[in-house]
C-alpha positions as CSV (number, residue, x, y, z in Angstrom):
1,M,-24.1,2.5,-122.6
2,G,-21.6,1.4,-125.0
3,K,-18.7,0.8,-122.5
4,R,-21.2,-1.8,-119.8
5,L,-22.0,-3.6,-123.1
6,N,-18.1,-4.6,-123.8
7,E,-17.9,-5.8,-120.2
8,K,-20.9,-7.9,-120.2
9,T,-19.7,-9.3,-123.6
10,A,-16.2,-10.0,-122.6
11,S,-17.8,-11.7,-119.5
12,D,-19.5,-13.8,-121.2
13,A,-16.8,-14.9,-123.4
14,Q,-14.8,-15.8,-120.0
15,Q,-17.5,-18.1,-118.7
16,K,-17.8,-19.5,-122.5
17,R,-14.0,-20.3,-122.1
18,L,-14.3,-21.6,-118.8
19,K,-17.4,-24.3,-119.7
20,R,-14.6,-25.4,-122.3
21,Y,-11.9,-26.0,-120.8
22,K,-13.4,-27.4,-117.5
23,P,-14.4,-30.7,-119.0
24,M,-11.4,-32.0,-120.2
25,G,-9.5,-30.4,-116.9
26,D,-11.8,-32.3,-115.2
27,R,-11.3,-35.5,-117.2
28,I,-7.2,-35.1,-117.1
29,R,-7.8,-34.8,-112.9
30,N,-10.4,-37.9,-112.7
31,Q,-7.5,-39.9,-115.2
32,Q,-4.7,-39.1,-112.3
33,N,-6.5,-39.8,-109.2
34,V,-8.0,-44.0,-110.8
35,F,-6.3,-46.7,-109.4
36,E,-6.1,-49.0,-112.0
37,I,-4.9,-52.4,-110.9
38,S,-6.9,-55.3,-110.3
39,P,-6.6,-59.0,-108.9
40,G,-5.9,-61.5,-111.7
41,M,-3.0,-59.2,-112.9
42,K,0.9,-60.1,-113.4
43,G,3.9,-57.2,-113.3
44,F,6.1,-55.3,-111.2
45,F,6.7,-53.5,-108.2
46,I,8.4,-50.4,-108.1
47,T,9.2,-48.2,-105.6
48,C,10.9,-45.2,-106.7
49,N,11.7,-41.4,-105.9
50,R,9.1,-39.2,-105.0
51,H,7.6,-37.3,-107.4
52,K,9.1,-39.1,-110.2
53,E,7.3,-41.9,-111.0
54,K,6.3,-41.2,-114.4
55,K,9.8,-41.3,-115.1
56,S,10.9,-44.0,-112.9
57,A,8.2,-46.3,-114.8
58,M,9.5,-45.5,-117.8
59,E,13.3,-46.2,-117.6
60,T,12.1,-49.4,-115.4
61,I,10.1,-50.2,-118.8
62,D,13.0,-50.1,-121.7
63,L,15.4,-51.9,-118.8
64,L,12.7,-55.1,-118.9
65,E,12.1,-54.6,-123.0
66,E,16.0,-55.0,-122.9
67,Y,16.1,-57.9,-120.9
68,A,12.9,-59.6,-122.1
69,A,14.4,-60.2,-125.7
70,K,17.0,-61.6,-124.7
71,L,15.5,-63.9,-121.8
72,Y,11.6,-64.1,-124.6
73,P,13.5,-63.7,-128.0
74,G,10.4,-63.1,-130.9
75,L,7.2,-63.3,-128.1
76,E,6.5,-59.7,-129.7
77,D,6.3,-61.3,-133.3
78,E,4.6,-64.1,-131.6
79,I,1.8,-62.3,-130.2
80,E,1.4,-59.8,-133.2
81,N,1.2,-63.2,-135.2
82,E,-1.2,-64.5,-132.6
83,G,-2.9,-60.7,-133.3
84,A,-3.6,-60.8,-137.5
85,D,-5.1,-64.7,-136.9
86,D,-7.6,-63.5,-134.5
87,K,-8.3,-60.6,-136.8
88,D,-8.5,-62.3,-140.3
89,D,-10.8,-65.2,-138.8
90,G,-13.0,-62.2,-137.2
91,G,-12.8,-60.8,-140.6
92,A,-14.7,-63.3,-142.2
93,Q,-17.6,-62.9,-140.2
94,D,-17.7,-59.3,-140.9
95,E,-18.1,-60.3,-144.6
96,A,-21.8,-60.3,-144.3
97,G,-22.5,-57.4,-143.4
98,A,-19.5,-55.4,-145.3
99,G,-22.2,-53.1,-146.5
100,D,-22.3,-52.1,-142.9
101,I,-21.0,-48.8,-142.8
102,E,-20.0,-49.2,-138.7
103,D,-18.5,-52.9,-139.7
104,E,-16.5,-50.6,-142.2
105,I,-15.1,-47.9,-139.9
106,A,-14.2,-50.9,-136.6
107,R,-12.5,-52.6,-139.5
108,E,-10.4,-49.8,-140.1
109,V,-9.4,-48.8,-136.6
110,A,-8.6,-52.5,-136.2
111,G,-6.3,-52.2,-138.9
112,M,-4.8,-49.7,-137.7
113,K,-4.0,-50.6,-134.5
114,S,-2.6,-54.3,-136.1
115,N,-0.3,-52.0,-137.2
116,T,1.2,-51.0,-134.0
117,K,3.2,-53.6,-132.1
118,P,2.1,-55.3,-129.0
119,K,2.9,-54.0,-126.0
120,L,4.7,-56.3,-123.2
121,F,4.8,-53.6,-120.9
122,R,1.7,-51.1,-119.3
123,Y,2.8,-48.5,-117.0
124,L,-0.9,-48.3,-114.0
125,N,-1.5,-45.7,-111.7
126,T,-0.6,-46.8,-107.8
127,T,-2.3,-42.9,-106.7
128,I,0.6,-43.2,-104.5
129,D,3.8,-41.4,-104.4
130,C,7.0,-43.2,-104.3
131,I,5.0,-46.0,-106.3
132,V,4.8,-47.7,-109.3
133,F,3.4,-50.8,-111.3
134,I,4.4,-52.2,-114.9
135,K,2.0,-54.8,-115.6
136,C,3.4,-57.6,-118.0
137,H,2.2,-59.7,-120.4
138,R,1.0,-62.9,-119.9
139,R,2.7,-64.7,-121.5
140,I,5.6,-63.0,-119.1
141,D,6.8,-64.6,-116.0
142,P,7.9,-62.0,-113.3
143,E,10.3,-63.6,-110.7
144,Q,11.9,-65.2,-114.1
145,L,12.5,-62.0,-115.6
146,V,13.8,-59.8,-113.1
147,E,16.1,-63.0,-111.7
148,Y,17.1,-62.8,-115.1
149,I,17.9,-58.9,-114.8
150,F,19.7,-58.6,-111.4
151,E,21.7,-62.4,-112.3
152,D,23.3,-60.1,-115.1
153,L,23.9,-56.7,-113.4
154,S,25.6,-58.7,-110.5
155,K,28.4,-59.2,-113.3
156,T,28.2,-56.4,-115.6
157,M,27.6,-53.6,-112.1
158,Q,26.4,-51.5,-115.1
159,R,23.7,-49.0,-113.4
160,K,21.0,-48.6,-116.1
161,T,18.6,-46.6,-113.8
162,R,18.5,-43.3,-112.2
163,F,15.3,-43.4,-110.5
164,T,14.3,-46.8,-109.4
165,G,15.1,-48.6,-106.5
166,R,13.3,-51.9,-105.4
167,L,12.1,-54.6,-108.6
168,I,9.7,-56.6,-107.5
169,P,8.0,-59.2,-109.6
170,A,4.0,-59.4,-108.7
171,K,3.3,-63.2,-109.8
172,V,0.0,-62.9,-107.7
173,I,-1.7,-60.0,-107.3
174,T,-4.8,-60.7,-104.7
175,T,-7.3,-58.8,-103.0
176,S,-5.7,-57.7,-99.3
177,K,-7.6,-59.5,-97.5
178,I,-5.6,-62.4,-94.9
179,D,-7.1,-65.4,-96.6
180,A,-6.3,-64.2,-100.0
181,I,-2.9,-63.4,-98.8
182,V,-2.2,-66.4,-97.4
183,K,-3.9,-68.6,-100.7
184,G,-1.7,-66.1,-102.9
185,A,1.9,-67.2,-100.4
186,K,0.7,-70.7,-101.5
187,D,0.4,-70.3,-104.7
188,V,4.0,-68.3,-105.1
189,A,5.3,-70.9,-102.8
190,K,4.4,-73.8,-104.0
191,D,7.3,-75.5,-105.6
192,L,8.5,-75.2,-101.8
193,L,5.7,-76.5,-100.3
194,A,5.7,-79.6,-103.0
195,D,5.9,-83.4,-101.2
196,D,9.6,-83.6,-102.8
197,A,11.1,-80.5,-102.1
198,E,14.3,-80.1,-100.3
199,P,14.4,-78.2,-96.5
200,S,15.9,-75.3,-97.3
201,T,15.4,-71.2,-95.2
202,F,13.4,-68.9,-96.0
203,A,12.4,-65.4,-94.3
204,L,8.8,-63.3,-95.0
205,V,9.2,-59.8,-96.0
206,V,5.9,-58.1,-95.6
207,N,4.9,-54.3,-95.8
208,I,1.8,-52.7,-95.6
209,R,0.2,-49.2,-96.8
210,Y,-3.3,-48.0,-96.5
211,C,-4.8,-50.9,-95.7
212,D,-7.3,-50.6,-93.1
213,G,-7.8,-54.0,-90.4
214,L,-4.5,-56.0,-92.4
215,K,-2.2,-56.0,-89.7
216,R,1.3,-57.6,-90.0
217,D,1.3,-59.1,-86.7
218,D,-2.0,-61.2,-88.5
219,V,0.1,-61.8,-92.0
220,I,3.3,-63.0,-90.8
221,P,1.7,-65.6,-88.8
222,A,-0.6,-67.2,-91.4
223,V,1.3,-66.8,-94.6
224,A,4.9,-68.7,-92.5
225,A,2.7,-71.8,-90.7
226,P,2.5,-74.0,-94.3
227,L,6.2,-73.4,-94.9
228,D,8.0,-74.1,-91.1
229,E,6.8,-77.8,-91.7
230,K,9.8,-78.2,-94.0
231,H,12.0,-75.1,-93.6
232,K,13.5,-73.3,-91.8
233,V,13.0,-69.3,-90.7
234,D,16.7,-67.1,-91.7
235,L,15.8,-64.2,-91.5
236,K,19.7,-62.5,-92.8
237,H,20.9,-65.4,-95.2
238,S,17.6,-66.7,-96.4
239,K,17.6,-68.8,-99.6
240,Y,13.8,-68.2,-100.2
241,T,12.2,-64.6,-99.9
242,V,8.2,-64.4,-100.3
243,V,8.0,-61.3,-100.7
244,I,4.3,-59.0,-100.0
245,E,3.4,-56.2,-100.8
246,A,-0.2,-55.3,-99.7
247,F,-1.5,-51.1,-100.7
248,K,-4.7,-49.9,-101.2
249,S,-7.5,-52.9,-102.1
250,I,-4.8,-55.4,-103.7
251,C,-2.1,-57.4,-102.1
252,V,1.0,-57.9,-104.5
253,L,3.3,-60.9,-104.3
254,G,6.4,-62.2,-104.9
255,L,9.2,-65.1,-104.4
256,L,12.8,-64.7,-104.8
257,T,16.0,-65.9,-103.8
258,D,19.5,-64.9,-101.9
259,Y,17.5,-61.2,-101.5
260,T,19.9,-60.1,-98.7
261,A,22.5,-61.1,-100.7
262,R,21.3,-58.9,-104.1
263,K,20.7,-55.5,-101.6
264,R,17.3,-56.7,-101.2
265,Y,16.8,-56.0,-105.4
266,N,17.5,-52.5,-105.2
267,L,18.6,-51.7,-108.4
268,Q,20.3,-47.9,-106.2
269,T,22.0,-49.6,-103.5
270,L,23.5,-53.0,-105.8
271,F,26.1,-51.2,-107.6
272,D,26.6,-49.3,-103.8
273,E,30.6,-49.7,-102.1
274,P,31.1,-51.7,-99.7
275,P,32.0,-48.9,-96.7
276,A,35.6,-48.4,-96.8
277,V,37.4,-48.7,-93.7
278,K,38.2,-45.4,-92.2
279,D,41.7,-44.2,-90.7
280,S,40.7,-44.4,-86.8
281,E,39.7,-47.8,-87.0
282,V,42.7,-49.2,-89.0
283,V,45.1,-50.3,-85.3
284,K,47.9,-48.1,-86.3
285,P,52.0,-50.1,-84.5
286,T,52.7,-47.7,-81.0
287,E,56.0,-47.6,-80.3
288,S,56.3,-49.7,-77.1
289,D,55.3,-52.3,-79.9
290,S,58.4,-51.7,-82.2
291,Q,60.4,-51.9,-79.2
292,N,58.5,-55.5,-78.7
293,D,59.2,-56.2,-82.0
294,A,63.0,-55.1,-81.8
295,G,63.8,-57.7,-79.0
296,S,62.2,-60.1,-80.3
297,L,64.0,-59.6,-82.9
298,E,67.1,-59.6,-81.0
299,D,65.5,-62.9,-79.0
300,D,65.7,-65.2,-81.9
301,K,69.1,-64.0,-83.5
302,A,70.6,-65.2,-79.9
303,E,68.8,-68.5,-80.1
304,D,69.9,-68.9,-83.8
305,A,73.6,-67.8,-82.4
306,T,73.6,-71.0,-79.7
307,S,72.2,-72.8,-81.3
308,Q,75.1,-73.1,-83.9
309,A,77.4,-72.6,-80.8
310,A,76.4,-76.5,-79.4
311,E,76.4,-77.9,-83.0
């Protein structure tokens, strides 16, 4: 009887333990599977090694913060001051209800949040292997920052990331519908479509992942048609490249310069040395070639001697 009671008590305790921890597990599992990107955002589209998405995001955020501090000095302080002004304006309105406990708690929580510096970059989950997205503050231009980073890295040739591959600016994010993509491409390339734009060369890079009904053969002609009126297509050495990355329900668009020369804006291949010439590819002089060279030297000497005798 006592043994049976102990078994029942142990089973009840196990059930309570499962009930206690199961909701937390569900919350974590659901959080990992949430697609957090939506149209209207700005940021950076990143490729990385498989199962290294979070590490790639952290090292890329460090890289972006380093160069954003140089390109936008004092931006964090300005954003923090703007938040403080907004908080002061709201605090004056809350004085009338100062006796309310809920308002007081809300003000304390807001005060605690104000002590932390504003985040310029934030990692958002894409739920796709090898794909990372980092959202940036609205006052940061993703294209300008990426160009600034690669211009400096091309000079210093100092590797600063380990897991990150391509770093593409997401200046415009739309839905993965063909009409929205064409409109977004016009917004990205508005300087190239201006009336006073000088003729140049362009190329399109289109990658589609997990998008049912969206085809590259439909996207490329529709996006290239407005650009063809002023510029020429050059797939190898184009001056401007419109990058289109469509995945799931959204599409990321950005405009880059010297895409091929900068190794497709890949932080891994940018530092690769050019392939060395193999010994088998080096043409070595043969014995017959050396004999011919010696014969030509003797002929030259004989011609010199003849010319001196004639003089």
